KEKE-3310 file (N, C-alpha, C; in steps of 0.2 Angstrom, whole numbers, plus 5000, padded with zeros to 4 digits):
npx = (5722:5724:5720:5715:5715:5704:5701:5688:5685:5687:5694:5693:5699:5688:5680:5665:5658:5665:5658:5659:5653:5654:5654:5659:5657:5644:5641:5638:5644:5641:5645:5637:5628:5636:5640:5627:5625:5635:5630:5618:5623:5629:5618:5612:5620:5633:5650:5660:5663:5668:5677:5683:5698:5703:5710:5705:5714:5724:5721:5714:5716:5712:5714:5716:5704:5695:5700:5697:5686:5669:5661:5662:5656:5650:5652:5646:5633:5635:5632:5641:5658:5671:5682:5676:5666:5674:5680:5669:5665:5675:5681:5683:5699:5699:5688:5691:5695:5683:5674:5680:5678:5664:5662:5668:5659:5648:5651:5658:5671:5682:5689:5698:5701:5716:5721:5732:5750:5752:5739:5740:5749:5742:5730:5736:5737:5724:5718:5715:5717:5720:5714:5716:5711:5705:5709:5722:5731:5741:5751:5765:5772:5762:5757:5768:5769:5758:5758:5770:5765:5762:5749:5734:5730:5718:5715:5708:5703:5698:5695:5708:5721:5727:5741:5744:5738:5745:5758:5755:5752:5764:5772:5766:5765:5778:5782:5772:5763:5749:5736:5720:5711:5702:5690:5683:5672:5673:5663:5652:5639:5627:5619:5610:5615:5628:5630:5634:5648:5654:5661:5663:5670:5683:5687:5690:5702:5710:5711:5718:5730:5734:5735:5737:5731:5716:5701:5689:5675:5672:5659:5647:5635:5617:5606:5609:5613:5626:5634:5630:5633:5647:5651:5647:5657:5668:5672:5677:5677:5666:5662:5652:5644:5636:5620:5607:5597:5594:5590:5595:5604:5621:5637:5638:5627:5617:5621:5622:5618:5604:5598:5588:5589:5603:5602:5595:5603:5615:5608:5604:5616:5621:5613:5616:5630:5628:5621:5631:5641:5651:5666:5667:5660:5647:5635:5623:5616:5603:5599:5599:5587:5581:5590:5589:5575:5576:5587:5592:5593:5599:5588:5577:5571:5562:5554:5566:5575:5584:5601:5602:5611:5616:5610:5611:5598:5590:5589:5585:5585:5579:5570:5566:5582:5588:5600:5608:5608:5613:5621:5617:5629:5637:5634:5640:5648:5640:5633:5634:5636:5629:5614:5610:5598:5580:5572:5559:5550:5556:5562:5577:5594:5607:5624:5627:5618:5624:5633:5651)
npy = (5681:5682:5673:5677:5674:5678:5677:5665:5666:5666:5677:5682:5674:5662:5663:5669:5685:5697:5705:5721:5729:5745:5753:5765:5781:5779:5774:5784:5789:5780:5766:5754:5755:5754:5741:5735:5738:5730:5717:5718:5720:5708:5699:5703:5699:5703:5701:5706:5719:5735:5749:5765:5772:5785:5801:5817:5827:5821:5819:5830:5847:5860:5873:5874:5870:5879:5890:5888:5892:5892:5877:5862:5850:5835:5839:5851:5851:5849:5854:5858:5864:5856:5851:5848:5839:5828:5825:5821:5810:5801:5785:5779:5773:5764:5756:5746:5733:5727:5729:5721:5708:5708:5706:5694:5686:5688:5681:5687:5696:5708:5724:5739:5756:5763:5779:5786:5784:5779:5773:5762:5754:5752:5745:5733:5721:5717:5715:5705:5709:5724:5740:5754:5770:5780:5794:5793:5788:5794:5795:5789:5784:5779:5769:5760:5757:5750:5740:5733:5726:5713:5708:5705:5719:5731:5743:5758:5768:5780:5797:5798:5797:5786:5785:5788:5777:5766:5769:5768:5755:5749:5753:5746:5732:5730:5726:5719:5707:5705:5711:5720:5729:5743:5750:5766:5780:5796:5805:5809:5813:5807:5808:5804:5807:5803:5791:5792:5794:5784:5774:5759:5751:5753:5743:5733:5739:5738:5724:5721:5728:5725:5710:5702:5707:5708:5713:5725:5735:5750:5759:5772:5776:5776:5762:5746:5744:5747:5738:5726:5727:5729:5716:5708:5712:5706:5710:5706:5710:5720:5736:5745:5759:5757:5757:5758:5766:5778:5791:5797:5809:5814:5812:5801:5794:5796:5792:5778:5760:5752:5738:5730:5733:5730:5716:5712:5717:5708:5696:5697:5698:5685:5678:5683:5679:5665:5664:5669:5659:5647:5648:5639:5631:5621:5608:5610:5602:5604:5606:5594:5587:5596:5597:5586:5587:5599:5598:5593:5577:5564:5557:5544:5548:5542:5525:5513:5499:5485:5484:5494:5506:5522:5537:5555:5560:5551:5555:5565:5580:5581:5585:5575:5573:5559:5553:5543:5546:5551:5566:5580:5586:5575:5570:5568:5557:5547:5546:5534:5523:5507:5501:5491:5486:5487:5503:5513:5527:5542:5536:5536:5537:5526:5524:5511:5504:5505:5498:5495)
npz = (5062:5080:5095:5111:5129:5143:5159:5159:5146:5128:5116:5100:5085:5080:5091:5099:5098:5109:5122:5130:5144:5146:5161:5166:5171:5176:5188:5196:5208:5218:5226:5228:5219:5207:5209:5207:5193:5187:5190:5183:5170:5168:5168:5157:5147:5145:5143:5150:5163:5162:5169:5172:5176:5183:5189:5192:5192:5186:5173:5167:5164:5174:5173:5159:5153:5159:5152:5139:5134:5127:5131:5122:5109:5116:5129:5130:5135:5148:5165:5174:5178:5168:5175:5188:5184:5180:5193:5200:5193:5194:5198:5214:5219:5230:5228:5219:5221:5227:5216:5207:5214:5214:5200:5198:5206:5198:5187:5176:5167:5174:5171:5169:5162:5162:5166:5169:5174:5186:5188:5180:5187:5199:5194:5189:5197:5198:5186:5170:5158:5148:5145:5133:5131:5118:5118:5123:5113:5107:5117:5121:5133:5141:5133:5132:5146:5149:5139:5144:5154:5150:5147:5138:5127:5124:5112:5109:5094:5092:5084:5078:5066:5053:5052:5066:5072:5067:5073:5086:5087:5083:5094:5105:5100:5099:5111:5116:5108:5109:5104:5104:5092:5091:5081:5081:5085:5092:5095:5107:5107:5104:5093:5079:5067:5068:5063:5051:5052:5058:5050:5048:5039:5041:5048:5039:5034:5045:5047:5036:5037:5050:5053:5063:5074:5084:5078:5082:5089:5097:5102:5101:5096:5095:5098:5090:5077:5071:5078:5074:5060:5062:5067:5057:5048:5054:5067:5083:5096:5106:5112:5122:5131:5147:5156:5168:5166:5155:5156:5167:5176:5171:5164:5155:5154:5144:5131:5133:5134:5139:5150:5144:5130:5128:5130:5119:5109:5111:5109:5096:5089:5092:5084:5072:5071:5070:5058:5050:5050:5042:5032:5022:5008:5007:5004:5015:5031:5032:5019:5012:5008:5000:4990:4983:4978:4970:4961:4945:4936:4925:4915:4907:4891:4884:4883:4885:4879:4887:4884:4875:4867:4872:4866:4864:4862:4869:4881:4895:4906:4921:4936:4951:4959:4965:4977:4971:4958:4941:4938:4927:4923:4920:4908:4895:4898:4899:4886:4873:4881:4886:4892:4906:4910:4906:4904:4909:4902:4910:4920:4931:4927:4933:4939:4941:4933:4920:4907:4908)
capx = (5720:5726:5715:5718:5710:5704:5696:5686:5683:5691:5693:5697:5697:5684:5676:5660:5660:5666:5654:5661:5649:5658:5650:5662:5655:5637:5640:5635:5647:5638:5648:5632:5625:5641:5639:5621:5626:5639:5625:5613:5626:5630:5611:5610:5624:5639:5656:5665:5661:5674:5677:5688:5702:5706:5709:5703:5720:5729:5718:5712:5719:5707:5716:5716:5697:5692:5702:5696:5680:5663:5662:5660:5654:5645:5653:5642:5627:5637:5630:5646:5664:5674:5686:5672:5663:5679:5681:5663:5664:5680:5680:5688:5703:5697:5682:5693:5695:5676:5671:5683:5675:5658:5662:5669:5653:5643:5654:5660:5677:5683:5695:5697:5705:5720:5722:5739:5755:5750:5734:5742:5752:5736:5726:5739:5736:5717:5715:5719:5717:5720:5711:5719:5706:5707:5713:5729:5734:5748:5755:5769:5774:5757:5757:5773:5768:5752:5761:5775:5762:5761:5742:5731:5729:5713:5717:5703:5707:5694:5699:5715:5723:5730:5748:5744:5736:5751:5763:5753:5752:5771:5775:5763:5767:5786:5783:5767:5759:5742:5732:5713:5711:5695:5688:5679:5671:5673:5658:5647:5632:5621:5616:5609:5620:5635:5631:5638:5655:5657:5666:5664:5674:5690:5688:5693:5708:5714:5712:5723:5736:5736:5732:5738:5727:5709:5697:5683:5672:5670:5653:5643:5629:5611:5604:5614:5614:5633:5637:5628:5638:5654:5652:5647:5664:5674:5673:5677:5676:5661:5662:5647:5642:5630:5617:5601:5592:5598:5588:5598:5609:5628:5640:5638:5620:5613:5623:5623:5613:5600:5599:5584:5592:5609:5601:5593:5609:5618:5604:5604:5623:5622:5609:5620:5636:5626:5620:5638:5643:5658:5668:5667:5654:5645:5628:5621:5612:5596:5598:5599:5581:5580:5595:5585:5569:5577:5592:5590:5597:5598:5582:5576:5566:5557:5556:5573:5576:5590:5606:5602:5617:5612:5611:5608:5591:5587:5590:5582:5587:5573:5570:5571:5589:5590:5607:5612:5607:5619:5620:5618:5636:5641:5630:5645:5651:5634:5632:5638:5636:5624:5610:5610:5591:5576:5570:5553:5551:5556:5566:5583:5600:5612:5630:5627:5614:5627:5639:5658)
capy = (5684:5678:5672:5678:5672:5682:5673:5659:5667:5667:5683:5682:5669:5656:5664:5673:5692:5698:5711:5724:5734:5751:5757:5771:5785:5778:5772:5790:5790:5775:5759:5749:5756:5751:5733:5733:5738:5724:5712:5719:5719:5701:5697:5705:5695:5706:5696:5710:5726:5740:5755:5770:5774:5792:5806:5823:5831:5818:5818:5836:5854:5864:5880:5873:5869:5885:5895:5885:5896:5888:5870:5860:5843:5832:5843:5857:5849:5848:5860:5860:5864:5850:5848:5846:5833:5822:5824:5817:5804:5796:5779:5778:5767:5759:5752:5742:5726:5725:5728:5714:5703:5708:5703:5687:5683:5688:5677:5691:5699:5715:5728:5746:5759:5767:5786:5789:5779:5776:5769:5756:5749:5750:5740:5727:5715:5716:5714:5701:5713:5731:5745:5760:5774:5784:5800:5792:5784:5798:5795:5782:5782:5775:5763:5756:5755:5745:5734:5730:5721:5707:5706:5708:5726:5733:5749:5761:5772:5786:5803:5797:5795:5779:5785:5787:5770:5762:5770:5765:5747:5747:5753:5741:5726:5729:5724:5714:5707:5703:5718:5720:5735:5744:5756:5770:5787:5798:5810:5806:5817:5802:5810:5799:5809:5800:5785:5794:5795:5778:5771:5752:5748:5754:5736:5730:5741:5735:5717:5720:5730:5722:5704:5698:5710:5706:5719:5726:5742:5754:5762:5777:5777:5773:5756:5742:5743:5747:5732:5720:5728:5727:5709:5705:5713:5703:5712:5701:5714:5726:5740:5751:5761:5753:5760:5755:5772:5783:5798:5799:5815:5812:5813:5795:5790:5798:5787:5771:5755:5749:5731:5727:5734:5726:5709:5712:5717:5702:5690:5697:5697:5678:5675:5685:5674:5658:5665:5670:5652:5645:5650:5633:5631:5614:5607:5609:5596:5606:5607:5588:5585:5601:5596:5581:5590:5605:5597:5588:5571:5561:5552:5542:5552:5537:5518:5510:5492:5483:5484:5500:5511:5528:5543:5561:5561:5546:5557:5572:5582:5583:5584:5576:5570:5555:5553:5538:5547:5554:5573:5582:5588:5569:5567:5566:5551:5542:5544:5529:5517:5503:5500:5484:5484:5492:5509:5517:5535:5546:5533:5540:5533:5525:5521:5503:5502:5505:5493:5498)
capz = (5068:5085:5100:5118:5134:5149:5163:5156:5140:5123:5112:5093:5080:5082:5097:5098:5099:5117:5124:5136:5146:5149:5166:5166:5177:5177:5195:5200:5215:5223:5225:5228:5212:5203:5209:5204:5186:5186:5190:5177:5164:5167:5167:5150:5142:5144:5145:5155:5165:5162:5172:5170:5182:5182:5194:5188:5192:5182:5166:5164:5167:5176:5170:5152:5151:5161:5148:5133:5131:5128:5131:5115:5108:5121:5135:5129:5139:5155:5169:5179:5175:5166:5181:5193:5182:5181:5200:5203:5189:5196:5202:5219:5219:5235:5226:5214:5223:5228:5209:5204:5217:5211:5193:5199:5208:5192:5181:5170:5168:5176:5170:5169:5158:5166:5163:5171:5174:5193:5188:5177:5192:5203:5191:5186:5201:5198:5179:5166:5151:5149:5139:5132:5128:5111:5119:5124:5108:5106:5123:5121:5139:5144:5129:5134:5152:5148:5135:5148:5159:5147:5147:5132:5127:5119:5110:5105:5090:5090:5083:5076:5059:5052:5054:5073:5074:5065:5077:5093:5087:5083:5101:5109:5098:5100:5118:5118:5102:5110:5104:5101:5089:5090:5077:5086:5084:5099:5096:5112:5108:5103:5087:5074:5062:5069:5059:5044:5053:5061:5046:5049:5034:5043:5051:5034:5034:5051:5046:5031:5039:5056:5053:5070:5079:5085:5077:5086:5089:5103:5099:5105:5093:5098:5095:5089:5070:5070:5081:5069:5055:5064:5068:5050:5045:5057:5074:5089:5103:5105:5118:5123:5138:5150:5162:5170:5165:5151:5157:5173:5175:5171:5157:5151:5153:5138:5125:5136:5133:5145:5150:5139:5124:5128:5129:5112:5105:5111:5106:5088:5087:5092:5078:5066:5071:5068:5051:5046:5049:5040:5025:5018:5004:5006:5005:5023:5033:5031:5012:5009:5005:4994:4985:4979:4974:4966:4956:4940:4935:4919:4915:4900:4888:4881:4885:4883:4881:4889:4879:4871:4867:4873:4862:4867:4861:4873:4888:4897:4912:4925:4944:4956:4958:4970:4979:4967:4951:4938:4937:4920:4921:4917:4902:4890:4900:4898:4879:4870:4885:4885:4899:4908:4911:4903:4908:4907:4902:4916:4925:4931:4926:4939:4936:4942:4928:4914:4906:4907)
cpx = (5721:5719:5719:5713:5710:5699:5695:5684:5689:5689:5697:5694:5694:5680:5670:5662:5660:5663:5657:5656:5653:5653:5652:5660:5647:5636:5637:5638:5645:5641:5643:5629:5630:5641:5633:5622:5630:5634:5620:5616:5627:5623:5609:5614:5631:5645:5661:5661:5668:5672:5683:5692:5706:5705:5709:5710:5725:5727:5716:5715:5713:5708:5714:5708:5693:5694:5701:5690:5674:5664:5658:5658:5649:5646:5648:5635:5629:5635:5636:5653:5667:5678:5682:5668:5667:5680:5675:5662:5669:5678:5685:5692:5702:5692:5685:5692:5687:5673:5674:5679:5668:5657:5663:5663:5648:5645:5656:5667:5677:5689:5693:5702:5709:5722:5728:5743:5754:5744:5735:5745:5746:5732:5729:5737:5728:5714:5719:5719:5717:5717:5714:5713:5709:5711:5720:5733:5741:5752:5759:5771:5768:5756:5762:5772:5763:5755:5766:5772:5761:5754:5739:5729:5723:5714:5711:5706:5702:5698:5706:5715:5727:5737:5749:5743:5742:5757:5762:5754:5759:5774:5772:5766:5774:5787:5778:5763:5752:5738:5725:5713:5704:5694:5683:5678:5669:5668:5652:5641:5626:5617:5615:5614:5627:5636:5635:5646:5658:5662:5668:5669:5681:5692:5692:5701:5713:5715:5717:5730:5739:5733:5732:5734:5720:5705:5691:5680:5670:5665:5649:5637:5623:5609:5610:5615:5622:5636:5636:5633:5645:5656:5652:5654:5670:5675:5672:5676:5671:5661:5656:5646:5636:5627:5610:5595:5596:5595:5591:5603:5616:5631:5640:5632:5617:5615:5624:5617:5610:5600:5594:5587:5599:5607:5599:5599:5613:5615:5604:5611:5624:5619:5613:5626:5634:5624:5626:5641:5650:5659:5668:5660:5652:5637:5626:5616:5605:5594:5597:5593:5580:5585:5592:5580:5571:5582:5589:5595:5596:5593:5581:5570:5561:5559:5562:5574:5583:5595:5606:5608:5614:5615:5609:5601:5587:5586:5587:5584:5581:5574:5565:5577:5590:5598:5611:5611:5613:5617:5621:5625:5640:5638:5635:5648:5646:5633:5637:5638:5629:5621:5610:5602:5586:5574:5564:5554:5551:5560:5573:5589:5605:5619:5630:5623:5617:5633:5645:5659)
cpy = (5679:5677:5673:5675:5677:5679:5666:5660:5668:5673:5682:5677:5663:5657:5669:5680:5693:5705:5714:5730:5740:5755:5764:5775:5784:5775:5778:5791:5785:5768:5754:5749:5753:5743:5731:5733:5732:5718:5712:5718:5711:5697:5698:5702:5698:5700:5700:5717:5730:5746:5759:5773:5780:5796:5813:5827:5828:5817:5825:5842:5858:5871:5879:5873:5876:5891:5893:5889:5891:5881:5867:5853:5841:5836:5849:5857:5849:5855:5862:5860:5857:5847:5845:5839:5827:5820:5819:5811:5799:5790:5778:5772:5762:5755:5746:5734:5723:5725:5722:5708:5702:5705:5696:5683:5683:5684:5681:5694:5706:5718:5735:5750:5764:5774:5790:5783:5775:5771:5762:5751:5747:5744:5733:5721:5713:5714:5709:5703:5720:5735:5751:5765:5778:5790:5799:5788:5788:5799:5789:5780:5777:5769:5758:5753:5749:5739:5730:5725:5714:5704:5708:5715:5728:5741:5752:5767:5778:5792:5803:5795:5789:5779:5784:5780:5766:5763:5767:5758:5745:5748:5747:5734:5724:5726:5718:5713:5705:5709:5717:5728:5737:5751:5760:5777:5791:5804:5807:5810:5813:5804:5805:5800:5805:5794:5786:5794:5789:5774:5764:5749:5749:5747:5732:5732:5738:5728:5716:5722:5727:5715:5700:5701:5708:5712:5719:5733:5744:5759:5766:5779:5774:5767:5751:5740:5743:5741:5726:5721:5727:5720:5706:5706:5710:5705:5707:5704:5720:5729:5745:5752:5758:5757:5757:5760:5777:5790:5801:5805:5812:5812:5807:5792:5791:5793:5780:5767:5753:5741:5727:5727:5730:5719:5708:5712:5711:5696:5691:5696:5689:5675:5677:5680:5668:5659:5666:5663:5651:5648:5645:5632:5624:5614:5605:5604:5598:5607:5600:5586:5590:5600:5590:5583:5595:5603:5592:5582:5569:5556:5550:5546:5548:5530:5516:5503:5490:5482:5490:5504:5518:5534:5549:5562:5556:5549:5564:5573:5585:5582:5578:5572:5565:5554:5548:5540:5550:5561:5575:5584:5582:5566:5565:5559:5545:5541:5539:5523:5513:5502:5493:5481:5489:5497:5512:5524:5538:5543:5536:5535:5532:5522:5513:5500:5502:5500:5497:5501)
cpz = (5074:5090:5107:5123:5140:5153:5160:5149:5135:5119:5105:5089:5083:5088:5095:5100:5107:5118:5130:5138:5150:5154:5167:5172:5179:5184:5199:5207:5220:5222:5224:5221:5207:5203:5206:5196:5184:5185:5184:5170:5163:5165:5159:5145:5141:5146:5150:5157:5165:5166:5170:5176:5181:5188:5191:5187:5187:5174:5163:5167:5168:5173:5162:5150:5153:5156:5140:5129:5132:5127:5125:5115:5114:5128:5135:5134:5146:5159:5174:5175:5173:5172:5186:5191:5182:5188:5202:5199:5191:5200:5208:5219:5224:5233:5222:5216:5224:5221:5206:5207:5215:5204:5194:5201:5202:5186:5175:5172:5170:5174:5170:5164:5162:5163:5165:5173:5181:5193:5185:5183:5197:5201:5190:5191:5200:5191:5175:5159:5153:5143:5139:5128:5122:5113:5121:5119:5106:5112:5124:5128:5142:5140:5131:5141:5153:5145:5139:5153:5156:5146:5140:5132:5122:5118:5106:5100:5087:5089:5082:5069:5059:5054:5062:5075:5073:5071:5084:5093:5087:5090:5105:5107:5098:5107:5119:5112:5103:5110:5101:5099:5088:5086:5082:5083:5090:5099:5101:5112:5107:5097:5082:5068:5062:5066:5053:5045:5057:5057:5048:5045:5036:5046:5045:5033:5039:5050:5041:5033:5045:5057:5059:5075:5079:5084:5081:5085:5096:5100:5104:5102:5096:5094:5094:5081:5068:5073:5076:5063:5056:5064:5061:5046:5049:5064:5079:5096:5101:5112:5118:5130:5140:5156:5163:5168:5161:5151:5163:5171:5176:5164:5152:5149:5147:5132:5127:5134:5139:5145:5145:5132:5123:5127:5122:5108:5105:5108:5098:5085:5087:5086:5072:5065:5068:5061:5047:5045:5047:5033:5020:5015:5003:5006:5012:5024:5031:5024:5009:5005:4999:4988:4980:4975:4969:4960:4951:4939:4928:4919:4908:4897:4884:4884:4881:4884:4883:4884:4875:4872:4867:4869:4866:4867:4866:4880:4889:4904:4916:4933:4945:4955:4964:4971:4974:4960:4948:4936:4929:4918:4919:4911:4896:4891:4899:4891:4877:4875:4884:4892:4900:4908:4908:4907:4905:4906:4908:4921:4925:4930:4932:4936:4936:4936:4921:4913:4906:4900)
residu = (MET:MET:GLN:VAL:ARG:THR:GLY:THR:ARG:ARG:ILE:GLY:HIS:GLY:ALA:PRO:ALA:TYR:PHE:ILE:ALA:ASP:ILE:ALA:SER:ASN:HIS:ASP:GLY:ASP:LEU:GLU:ARG:ALA:LYS:GLU:LEU:ILE:ARG:LEU:ALA:ALA:GLY:ALA:GLY:ALA:ASP:ALA:ALA:LYS:PHE:GLN:SER:PHE:ARG:ALA:GLU:LYS:ILE:VAL:SER:ASP:TYR:GLY:PHE:SER:HIS:LEU:GLY:THR:GLN:VAL:SER:HIS:GLN:ALA:SER:TRP:LYS:LYS:PRO:VAL:PHE:GLN:VAL:TYR:GLN:GLU:ALA:SER:VAL:PRO:TRP:GLY:TRP:MET:ARG:GLU:LEU:ARG:ALA:GLU:CYS:ASP:ARG:ALA:GLY:ILE:ASP:PHE:PHE:SER:THR:PRO:TYR:ASP:LEU:GLU:ALA:VAL:GLU:MET:LEU:ASP:PRO:LEU:VAL:GLU:ILE:PHE:LYS:ILE:GLY:SER:GLY:ASP:ILE:THR:TRP:PRO:GLU:LEU:LEU:ARG:ALA:VAL:ALA:ALA:LYS:GLY:LYS:PRO:VAL:ILE:LEU:SER:THR:GLY:ALA:SER:GLU:LEU:GLY:GLU:VAL:ARG:GLU:ALA:VAL:ARG:ILE:ILE:ALA:GLY:ILE:ASN:PRO:ARG:ILE:CYS:LEU:LEU:GLN:CYS:ASN:THR:ASN:TYR:THR:GLY:SER:ARG:GLU:ASN:LEU:ARG:HIS:ILE:ASN:LEU:ASN:VAL:LEU:ARG:THR:TYR:GLN:ALA:LEU:PHE:PRO:ASP:ALA:ILE:PRO:GLY:LEU:SER:ASP:HIS:THR:GLY:GLY:HIS:LEU:THR:VAL:LEU:GLY:ALA:VAL:ALA:LEU:GLY:ALA:LYS:VAL:ILE:GLU:LYS:HIS:PHE:THR:ASP:ASP:ASP:SER:ARG:GLU:GLY:PRO:ASP:HIS:ARG:PHE:SER:ILE:THR:PRO:GLY:ALA:TRP:ARG:ALA:MET:VAL:GLY:GLU:THR:ARG:GLU:LEU:GLU:ALA:ALA:LEU:GLY:SER:THR:GLU:LYS:ILE:VAL:GLU:GLU:ASN:GLU:GLN:GLU:THR:ALA:VAL:ILE:GLN:ARG:ARG:CYS:ILE:ARG:ALA:ALA:ARG:PRO:LEU:ALA:ALA:GLY:THR:THR:LEU:LEU:ARG:GLY:ASP:LEU:GLU:MET:LEU:ARG:PRO:ALA:PRO:PRO:ASP:SER:ILE:PRO:PRO:SER:ARG:VAL:GLU:GLU:VAL:ILE:GLY:LYS:ARG:ILE:ARG:SER:PRO:LEU:VAL:ARG:GLY:ASP:TYR:LEU:ARG:TRP:SER:GLY:LEU:GLU:PRO)
# end
């Protein structure tokens, strides 16, 4: 797994999980509210605030949705036409520099997902990393345009099959190898049932098939159970929607995380990362004393005079095991040797107390 840098942070091997607060449309059309959400995200432990750069006419077909019939999935709860919702949720491009500046002041990274080719060009001077949404995984033009900017690329893979993921990675990596690959389920209903479909074990598949990519999770389930599971499986990037009030009206609030829950999620993840620790198996510092009191060593089973040639019956394996004692695994090397000094019953053997 590689490591990339964005701003002052590292993402990938050897780095803590990188938390992206996806503010998306939760600005509710108010620039000052968007800035406040950035500050709240930073205070709750986010590493980055992400927005979505789309224009309704460049992302959805008004005709297409109006002739699709009944709105489905999470859009079924929308009280306005899809095209109108996208119009109102759009982040004005004129806000972008101010949002970047606010992130700089808050000490977190800023970036946005471009949803058309012009948005890629608009964002390029303002971001140090790009995000590609799940819905555009089959749009090679956009994949190439983003990859060509030479900046790390985060690719979400919701509602896609492995062959489509392979092809998207092939396209991006052929231009730019710095890829973060996020497992994702794009059902935004917030239903607890969605836990059955998040398939965190896909992270294992991604790590096996794309060992140079940085694995992560873009999540829309409630709570942070899936986040902890993903981090335990090696995820280094976590993206979740962020709001200050999940009861507000709007397309994204209902499945977003509030500051208190976000802070708890980050805190528990940091504890989990500490618990995951190293792949090296050693006696840890905090085990040094228990290693003495729990382990056995070779001790005299009866009083032994100096010069005694040791037999198996002269020895027993008992706790504790001081650092200079002889472990039971070396008993065959002890049998047949003579002791230099007398031993009382229960005393432990030392190599220094045996004749060569």
